[in-house]
N, C-alpha and C positions, 0 to 999 in steps of 0.2 A: 504493499497502500504506500502510495504516495502522500497520501494528506499527511501536514505538521502534526507533531505530539503537543504542541502548544494549544490548550484548549480556546484559546482568543482566537485561533486562526484556523480551527475546524468548520466544516459546514458538511453541506449535503452533497458537493462535488470533490470527488475522489478518483485517482488515478491508480493503474496497478500494472502489473506484467505477470504472465504466465510463464515461468521458467521454461527455456526451450521451445517457445511458442512466438511467432512473429503477431505483433500487433493488430495487424491489417487482418490476418487471419483467424485471430480470435474474435474481433469486434464481426466481419463476417460470419463466423460460424452461432453468436449470439444472437445473431440479427436472423439466420437462416432456419438454423435447427431450435432455437429455443424462444422464436420472436420477442429477442429482448432487443434492445436498441441502445449501443453505446456510442461511442467515436472514438476514433483513431486518431490518434495525436501525436507531433512529432517534436522535438527540440526541448522537450523536459529536460534536465540536468543531465540524465544519464541516457537520453535515447528513446525510443517511440514507445508509447504507451494506449491502454485504453481508458479513458475517460467516462464515468458513469456519474448521472445527474438526477437522481430520484427527486421528482417535484411532491407536491402537497399532495397530489392526486392520487400516486403509488400506496399501495396499500403493504404492509407487514407478510403479504403471503404474497407480493411481488417480488420483494426484496432477499425473500426465503429461496424462490424461484431461479431468483440470479444467485445466490451464495450456492444452491444443490448443482446448476449448471457448472459454474466455476471449479466445483471440487472434481466432478465429471471430467472435467475438459484437463483438470490437473492432475488427475488418476489417484486422486485421493477415494 
């Protein structure tokens, strides 16, 4: 996770990388296979990442769906 540890700087937007996976492919799989929209980004401190931006309209179930998809994709 690429969100700062400082609680004054935290928010709903975060970025991540899956070890051994290209960010473009991760974002594409999340959308096509799991119907979860994310954004591939470049230029973050150590290179490409995937940005997740949940909104007020997203439910806890939506976030759990993302967590489960990422666990599956990471082989956990």
